[in-house]
DRENMIDO-729529 format. One line per 8 residues: number of its first residue (from 1); their letters; for each residue x, y, z of C-alpha. Coordinates in pm, whole numbers, always signed. Layout:
N
NUM = A = X/Y/Z; ...
% end
This chain:
640
1 = MSDVVVTL = +3010/-2896/+1494; +2832/-2692/+1762; +2461/-2615/+1758; +2283/-2285/+1699; +1956/-2184/+1861; +1668/-2109/+1627; +1377/-1908/+1772; +1042/-1969/+1601
9 = PDGSELDV = +754/-1716/+1568; +571/-1866/+1869; +879/-1809/+2088; +980/-2175/+2104; +1341/-2270/+2036; +1517/-2544/+1842; +1879/-2651/+1863; +2010/-2734/+1515
17 = ERGSTVED = +2353/-2811/+1382; +2549/-2503/+1275; +2530/-2475/+896; +2179/-2621/+876; +1961/-2450/+616; +1622/-2285/+651; +1475/-2589/+477; +1648/-2820/+726
25 = VAYEIGPG = +1481/-2630/+1011; +1143/-2667/+840; +1189/-3044/+813; +1294/-3049/+1177; +958/-2890/+1263; +769/-3134/+1042; +803/-3313/+706; +495/-3142/+562
33 = LGRDTVAG = +635/-2798/+638; +969/-2903/+495; +808/-3007/+166; +610/-2678/+149; +904/-2448/+228; +966/-2179/-31; +1197/-1943/+159; +1261/-1811/+509
41 = VVDGDLVD = +1263/-1489/+704; +1583/-1485/+913; +1622/-1198/+1159; +1378/-1001/+948; +1541/-1067/+609; +1377/-1273/+335; +1629/-1541/+232; +1658/-1854/+21
49 = KAQPLLSD = +1555/-2182/+181; +1915/-2299/+124; +2048/-2020/+348; +2287/-2175/+606; +2239/-2074/+969; +2571/-1993/+1132; +2457/-1819/+1453; +2153/-1794/+1680
57 = VEIEIVTD = +1863/-1645/+1481; +1491/-1579/+1476; +1331/-1760/+1185; +998/-1785/+1008; +931/-2045/+742; +775/-1907/+421; +528/-2124/+230; +286/-2041/-49
65 = QSDEYLDV = +40/-1940/+225; +272/-1674/+369; +248/-1302/+304; +607/-1307/+180; +532/-1565/-87; +416/-1300/-333; +752/-1120/-297; +935/-1442/-382
73 = LRHSAAHV = +704/-1506/-677; +762/-1155/-812; +1137/-1190/-775; +1113/-1498/-996; +893/-1303/-1239; +1173/-1047/-1271; +1403/-1329/-1382; +1140/-1449/-1630
81 = FAQALTRL = +1130/-1099/-1778; +1510/-1088/-1797; +1520/-1426/-1972; +1255/-1319/-2222; +1435/-989/-2284; +1772/-1148/-2351; +1615/-1399/-2590; +1478/-1112/-2798
89 = YPEAKLTI = +1763/-864/-2735; +2084/-1063/-2679; +2284/-741/-2665; +2099/-622/-2350; +2302/-598/-2032; +2120/-688/-1712; +2184/-500/-1387; +1940/-556/-1097
97 = GPWTDEGF = +1580/-679/-1080; +1419/-672/-734; +1060/-725/-627; +856/-424/-514; +534/-369/-322; +332/-395/-644; +546/-620/-861; +904/-593/-979
105 = YYDIANVD = +1136/-394/-1198; +1452/-472/-1389; +1713/-214/-1488; +1889/-284/-1816; +2151/-120/-2037; +2262/-135/-2399; +1911/-171/-2540; +1661/+84/-2669
113 = LDEEDLEA = +1304/-6/-2571; +972/+171/-2586; +622/+81/-2470; +541/-91/-2801; +817/-345/-2741; +666/-472/-2418; +399/-688/-2584; +654/-908/-2761
121 = IEDEAESI = +862/-943/-2445; +550/-1029/-2247; +455/-1297/-2502; +802/-1450/-2472; +775/-1441/-2092; +442/-1623/-2111; +607/-1900/-2310; +874/-1933/-2039
129 = IEADLAIE = +602/-1956/-1773; +413/-2219/-1974; +735/-2421/-2011; +739/-2452/-1629; +1119/-2431/-1615; +1281/-2540/-1289; +1449/-2251/-1106; +1765/-2392/-951
137 = RTEWSREE = +2014/-2233/-714; +2374/-2312/-810; +2708/-2196/-680; +2987/-2063/-899; +3337/-1967/-806; +3415/-1597/-826; +3642/-1668/-1121; +3360/-1844/-1306
145 = AFDAYDDN = +3123/-1554/-1233; +3370/-1290/-1352; +3429/-1488/-1670; +3054/-1526/-1732; +3008/-1151/-1698; +3320/-1042/-1883; +3111/-803/-2097; +2878/-680/-1818
153 = PFKREILD = +3041/-412/-1598; +2728/-385/-1382; +2731/-748/-1269; +3108/-727/-1220; +3060/-424/-996; +2807/-621/-790; +3067/-898/-756; +3314/-637/-630
161 = TEVAGEDP = +3068/-474/-385; +2759/-655/-256; +2918/-998/-279; +3281/-897/-233; +3471/-1171/-50; +3207/-1437/-116; +3338/-1745/-288; +3144/-1926/-418
169 = VSVYEQGD = +2858/-1694/-521; +2497/-1792/-579; +2353/-1798/-930; +1998/-1896/-1029; +1942/-2090/-1349; +1625/-2163/-1545; +1659/-2330/-1880; +1920/-2143/-2085
177 = FYDLCRGP = +1917/-1842/-1852; +2129/-1760/-1547; +2150/-1458/-1318; +2378/-1363/-1032; +2136/-1339/-739; +2093/-1413/-368; +1728/-1516/-416; +1493/-1637/-292
185 = HVDSTGEI = +1288/-1781/-577; +999/-2019/-629; +1070/-2371/-756; +964/-2318/-1116; +841/-2056/-1360; +504/-2230/-1385; +409/-2111/-1036; +354/-1764/-1184
193 = GGFALLEI = -18/-1751/-1259; -54/-1396/-1385; +225/-1189/-1547; +218/-842/-1702; +465/-575/-1805; +344/-230/-1714; +567/+57/-1819; +914/+184/-1902
201 = SAAYWRGD = +1107/+464/-1734; +1464/+582/-1695; +1679/+519/-1389; +2036/+589/-1287; +2269/+304/-1202; +2283/+286/-822; +2036/+575/-810; +2322/+820/-868
209 = EDNETLTR = +2259/+1079/-1138; +2635/+1088/-1210; +2614/+726/-1326; +2487/+578/-1651; +2120/+616/-1737; +1946/+279/-1761; +1612/+159/-1894; +1380/+40/-1616
217 = VYGTAFES = +1096/-194/-1704; +821/-238/-1445; +605/-546/-1425; +389/-739/-1185; +295/-1098/-1114; +32/-1287/-916; -53/-1644/-830; -356/-1636/-1060
225 = EGELDDYL = -486/-1457/-1367; -790/-1344/-1167; -573/-1160/-914; -382/-1000/-1200; -705/-888/-1368; -826/-731/-1043; -495/-549/-1005; -497/-421/-1364
233 = ERRAEAAE = -852/-295/-1316; -747/-103/-1003; -444/+26/-1187; -659/+150/-1476; -883/+334/-1231; -576/+480/-1064; -453/+600/-1404; -786/+776/-1457
241 = RDHRKIGR = -740/+943/-1119; -373/+1030/-1176; -326/+1380/-1036; -108/+1479/-1331; -384/+1389/-1576; -657/+1559/-1372; -426/+1853/-1308; -408/+1915/-1683
249 = EMDLFSIS = -781/+1863/-1735; -875/+2104/-1454; -585/+2345/-1516; -459/+2306/-1158; -80/+2300/-1195; +208/+2232/-1430; +575/+2144/-1405; +793/+2299/-1672
257 = ETAGPGLP = +1136/+2170/-1765; +1212/+2526/-1873; +1134/+2655/-1524; +1312/+2361/-1365; +1237/+2000/-1266; +1052/+1941/-944; +932/+2302/-926; +551/+2302/-961
265 = LYHPNGKR = +366/+2604/-1096; +21/+2636/-940; -235/+2785/-1178; -529/+2999/-1054; -756/+2695/-1012; -495/+2507/-813; -409/+2808/-601; -775/+2845/-504
273 = VLDSLSEY = -772/+2491/-365; -444/+2550/-182; -574/+2878/-38; -884/+2701/+94; -664/+2440/+262; -444/+2713/+406; -740/+2908/+541; -872/+2596/+713
281 = ARSLNLDA = -534/+2517/+868; -497/+2880/+979; -833/+2872/+1155; -741/+2549/+1335; -405/+2692/+1438; -547/+3018/+1569; -817/+2833/+1761; -547/+2615/+1922
289 = GYEPVETP = -338/+2912/+2035; -70/+2914/+1766; +80/+3243/+1650; +172/+3309/+1285; +536/+3367/+1198; +734/+3398/+877; +1092/+3300/+807; +1317/+3364/+504
297 = HLFRTELW = +1388/+3110/+235; +1761/+3089/+308; +1999/+3121/+599; +2373/+3123/+649; +2492/+2767/+671; +2628/+2841/+1018; +2268/+2801/+1141; +2226/+2472/+952
305 = KQSGHYDN = +2553/+2346/+1103; +2446/+2443/+1452; +2103/+2279/+1413; +2252/+1959/+1271; +2086/+1990/+930; +2412/+2057/+748; +2574/+1730/+853; +2257/+1530/+791
313 = YVDDMFLL = +2104/+1712/+492; +2389/+1878/+305; +2360/+1639/+7; +1995/+1739/-28; +2047/+2114/+19; +2071/+2388/-243; +2380/+2587/-145; +2496/+2923/-280
321 = DVDDEEYG = +2780/+3164/-222; +2696/+3523/-124; +2990/+3760/-74; +3218/+3468/+11; +2972/+3333/+267; +2786/+3007/+221; +2405/+3017/+242; +2153/+2736/+205
329 = LKPMNCPG = +1794/+2732/+93; +1604/+2595/+390; +1524/+2221/+379; +1315/+2266/+694; +1146/+2552/+879; +1230/+2449/+1235; +1562/+2636/+1289; +1396/+2963/+1188
337 = HAMIFEDQ = +1116/+2911/+1440; +1376/+2824/+1704; +1556/+3153/+1631; +1232/+3343/+1689; +1186/+3166/+2023; +1551/+3228/+2117; +1515/+3602/+2057; +1306/+3649/+2373
345 = SWSYRDLP = +1325/+3562/+2741; +1064/+3312/+2855; +920/+3203/+3186; +773/+2862/+3260; +438/+3043/+3277; +472/+3145/+2908; +499/+2791/+2779; +378/+2632/+2562
353 = VRYFEDGT = +475/+2874/+2287; +325/+2768/+1954; +426/+2904/+1611; +289/+2819/+1268; +390/+2905/+913; +313/+2795/+561; +684/+2766/+494; +832/+2674/+157
361 = VYRKEQRG = +1134/+2444/+175; +1377/+2308/-81; +1525/+1960/-103; +1747/+1844/-389; +1591/+1509/-470; +1750/+1308/-748; +1583/+1382/-1078; +1486/+1020/-1128
369 = ELSGLSRT = +1286/+1035/-802; +1081/+1342/-901; +718/+1261/-978; +434/+1510/-1018; +346/+1665/-683; +440/+1357/-483; +813/+1436/-484; +941/+1781/-576
377 = WSFTIDDG = +1236/+2012/-516; +1021/+2288/-373; +718/+2239/-150; +530/+2420/+123; +460/+2268/+465; +184/+2379/+701; +451/+2377/+967; +401/+2420/+1337
385 = HLFVRPDQ = +656/+2417/+1619; +583/+2414/+1987; +821/+2491/+2272; +694/+2317/+2582; +786/+2212/+2933; +841/+1837/+2980; +519/+1810/+3181; +322/+1954/+2886
393 = IAAEIETI = +438/+1704/+2622; +160/+1446/+2651; -127/+1697/+2652; +11/+1890/+2353; +70/+1577/+2144; -277/+1444/+2226; -432/+1774/+2113; -228/+1773/+1792
401 = METIFEVM = -336/+1419/+1711; -701/+1500/+1774; -670/+1794/+1532; -506/+1579/+1264; -785/+1323/+1293; -1038/+1606/+1261; -870/+1711/+935; -875/+1352/+810
409 = EVVDLDAE = -1246/+1324/+881; -1321/+1649/+699; -1148/+1530/+380; -1282/+1173/+410; -943/+1006/+450; -854/+715/+673; -529/+739/+865; -282/+476/+977
417 = LALATRPE = -27/+546/+1252; +335/+445/+1297; +597/+521/+1559; +926/+596/+1380; +1233/+538/+1594; +1595/+654/+1590; +1765/+632/+1249; +2123/+526/+1200
425 = KSVGSDEL = +2221/+884/+1110; +2108/+1097/+1403; +2217/+1345/+1668; +2182/+1337/+2045; +2242/+1096/+2329; +2084/+755/+2379; +1922/+888/+2695; +1741/+1169/+2512
433 = WNQAESQL = +1629/+937/+2232; +1503/+673/+2472; +1313/+937/+2668; +1154/+1084/+2353; +1056/+744/+2208; +911/+635/+2542; +694/+946/+2570; +553/+907/+2217
441 = RDVLDEGG = +486/+541/+2279; +304/+627/+2603; +77/+876/+2422; -10/+617/+2160; -68/+340/+2412; -270/+548/+2655; -477/+687/+2369; -562/+334/+2257
449 = YDYEVEEG = -429/+395/+1905; -339/+110/+1670; +9/+170/+1533; +308/+2/+1376; +669/+56/+1481; +897/+170/+1199; +1246/+102/+1327; +1501/+361/+1214
457 = DGAFYGPK = +1256/+587/+1029; +1263/+883/+1270; +1400/+1228/+1189; +1770/+1275/+1261; +1685/+1490/+1564; +1398/+1294/+1715; +1138/+1016/+1691; +799/+1083/+1537
465 = IDFSFGDA = +444/+964/+1494; +372/+927/+1122; +25/+949/+975; -41/+787/+639; -354/+815/+427; -560/+540/+275; -736/+686/-28; -1044/+582/-226
473 = LGRVWDGP = -842/+318/-416; -685/+171/-105; -343/+323/-173; -138/+459/+114; +36/+797/+110; +266/+971/+358; +91/+1245/+552; +148/+1465/+856
481 = TVQLDFNM = +385/+1390/+1140; +429/+1473/+1508; +794/+1482/+1609; +940/+1509/+1958; +1277/+1683/+1973; +1507/+1714/+2277; +1815/+1772/+2059; +1760/+2095/+1870
489 = PERLDLQY = +1685/+2301/+2185; +2017/+2170/+2321; +2211/+2245/+2002; +2060/+2594/+1966; +2080/+2671/+2341; +1707/+2744/+2383; +1608/+2833/+2740; +1330/+2932/+2973
497 = TGEDNETH = +1326/+3021/+3340; +1158/+2758/+3555; +947/+2788/+3865; +1269/+2729/+4062; +1419/+3042/+3898; +1676/+2820/+3723; +1745/+2789/+3352; +1577/+2495/+3175
505 = RPVMIHRA = +1560/+2356/+2821; +1224/+2352/+2647; +1125/+2047/+2448; +1044/+2114/+2081; +747/+1951/+1907; +740/+1959/+1527; +403/+1901/+1368; +206/+1944/+1047
513 = LYGSYGRF = -165/+1892/+985; -126/+1817/+614; +247/+1770/+570; +348/+1897/+229; +65/+2100/+71; +167/+1967/-269; +157/+1601/-169; -167/+1651/+26
521 = FMVLIEHF = -314/+1826/-280; -206/+1527/-490; -379/+1287/-251; -700/+1490/-257; -702/+1518/-637; -678/+1141/-672; -897/+1057/-373; -1183/+1274/-497
529 = NGNFPLWL = -1102/+1212/-866; -1107/+1591/-908; -1461/+1612/-767; -1365/+1838/-479; -1605/+1919/-197; -1768/+2259/-234; -1534/+2429/+14; -1230/+2319/-188
537 = APEQVRIL = -1364/+2336/-544; -1177/+2594/-755; -1509/+2688/-918; -1810/+2628/-695; -2102/+2743/-910; -2135/+2814/-1281; -2442/+2993/-1412; -2562/+2880/-1755
545 = PVSDDNIE = -2788/+3129/-1941; -3016/+2953/-2189; -2955/+3227/-2444; -2771/+3556/-2473; -3094/+3729/-2369; -3051/+3576/-2020; -2688/+3679/-1962; -2781/+3995/-1772
553 = YAESVADE = -3005/+3796/-1534; -2730/+3533/-1496; -2487/+3805/-1393; -2733/+3939/-1137; -2762/+3587/-991; -2383/+3577/-971; -2390/+3906/-779; -2631/+3754/-527
561 = LDGFRTSV = -2386/+3469/-476; -2106/+3708/-390; -1843/+3540/-173; -1857/+3214/-364; -1635/+3117/-656; -1895/+3175/-927; -1877/+3233/-1302; -2121/+3297/-1585
569 = ETRSWTVG = -2092/+3088/-1901; -2115/+3346/-2182; -2005/+3130/-2475; -2271/+3098/-2743; -2324/+2727/-2694; -2636/+2520/-2658; -2744/+2451/-2301; -2660/+2085/-2349
577 = RKIRAGHD = -2304/+2166/-2447; -2268/+2405/-2153; -2387/+2134/-1915; -2144/+1880/-2060; -1858/+2128/-2018; -1962/+2185/-1657; -1958/+1813/-1587; -1617/+1781/-1756
585 = DRLPYMLI = -1490/+2060/-1529; -1620/+1866/-1224; -1833/+2154/-1095; -2028/+2097/-774; -2325/+2302/-904; -2460/+2456/-1222; -2751/+2701/-1227; -2953/+2708/-1547
593 = VGGTEEEA = -3142/+3031/-1609; -3380/+3101/-1897; -3689/+3311/-1952; -3899/+3115/-1701; -3640/+3150/-1425; -3581/+3518/-1502; -3952/+3596/-1486; -3992/+3409/-1155
601 = GTVSVRDR = -3661/+3528/-1005; -3550/+3168/-952; -3288/+2925/-1081; -3279/+2564/-1193; -3012/+2379/-989; -2811/+2092/-1135; -2531/+1910/-952; -2250/+1692/-1078
609 = EEREQDGV = -2454/+1379/-1003; -2687/+1502/-1283; -2972/+1568/-1041; -3181/+1877/-1116; -3449/+2086/-948; -3642/+2374/-1101; -3787/+2684/-939; -3531/+2724/-660
617 = SIEDFRAH = -3516/+3062/-490; -3174/+3224/-493; -3199/+3295/-120; -3259/+2928/-36; -2975/+2815/-260; -2733/+3066/-111; -2826/+2963/+243; -2757/+2602/+154
625 = LEAERDEK = -2423/+2689/-7; -2315/+2871/+306; -2401/+2573/+526; -2241/+2320/+290; -1922/+2527/+265; -1893/+2619/+633; -1961/+2263/+750; -1714/+2135/+491
633 = RTTPDFLD = -1942/+1861/+366; -1779/+1607/+140; -2031/+1601/-145; -2283/+1848/-292; -2609/+1770/-112; -2857/+2041/-208; -3047/+1787/-416; -3029/+1496/-173
% end
């Protein structure tokens, strides 16, 4: 049997017999590594240590010290859950149970569960872990597998699809439990140190809403109880910061099933925050030479076909028939901006041309994927599109990135960068894609930025630089992007006259400073825990009269704070209750006014950190508010 060449992480190579396993390679490197092998990463895929190697590959050995070990452990934890479930609910039908970034989930059918049932399942899972059952990979013939799953159409479908043509198939057994699975898994259930079931939701089989609705149980697992406790503590804090919870408490937004799923309704408080964000973005755009434009919410699908969106986005588009013509609600704003550019004649001296719009777009996400403001059917993008000469690309992208980092600093967010390259479903030639990816890479390299490469995650029309946010809890969220596009100008026949008096194609840059306003709003709600900086706060100052006799003076103070979002608390409550309500509403400042303040023409200032100062002149307080707002400081600092 001929050899295959195995390339190790350090670049060295080994010749091994074709059909050798990952574990065989580990023993070839050294007996200690062989004994410690849990799994392998082969050409980027996490596989079982028994995986045979049939061609030249790149390989990394996974041990319990590897980053991938936790994924393997959590995959095994999913099987522990499934074993515990079927002990308690023999009628349950198992479907799939993969690991995730934070744990695992398992989709099941033919059983009705609610949150109260999780405790008993978790107790049974703990007994399986304590039993330290060996997890063994076995091979069954296809006939044996079909017979074993004669009453489970989901597993039979997997046999007909993912593992079609494989004979035998791999099955993992632990005690009295078995599951059709490719692995990898740890050696025994006892390796799971901390195990918890978290929540229940609904999911569609294969993610297709036309298929059966399943019950999805989420869980997590760690090597130790201490790591689990730390995770559950972070999760509890995240639940307290959940934007849906805070959104209700602060009356920011709602999503009504009557109005439609994935269609957020922004209440007055929420709209004030969004308007503040929009005003900031508008000022940055105008300062950078962008011009405001506005485009309609729908176009004839002829435009979407010409731009390439129809072929690549039709499944996610809302389509409608108007007088026997097909129209589509816009999933993106870029073709409209391109039409505005195309409507005029341009010289090389006119470029770059920069447009911006707070444009609302519509994407038909599957209902099971909708979640608060993070994923919706309708959302607004602070969209910008630039039409530039090739020699202007680097300077424009550098300026855009500097502006995005300025925004991140203002809202106290850390950003991580990634270069997203050509996806499998895309338009345009290899030459154009290689040119675009090379230019983005050059900007990142020459700017000294740290970035990851996300292979295949670009837009269908061009590569992009993705920004992601790290919030106060260390979670990462998708943010703005900078996209370089040679394809749409070609498809839409955009032109300018060059210095040589010949016709040339502009290059199109797509960019956003926030990305989706809704998702950015969500990030800010959770990052600040609803305690917005003054410039964003829906209510900036509330004036608390000590008694009804002081209401008139309180209203005069409010008049002197004209231009700020100010209210007067007129409910006949005690001052203590008014202060508690103000803290519950996450107000930056409260001004307490009684007889002493009225006589002196002053106010008593209290901030949300419960600091207080008496005898403050209204003029001094207003001057500070103006500075704090205009400088966009992160926290109220009058009483620092």
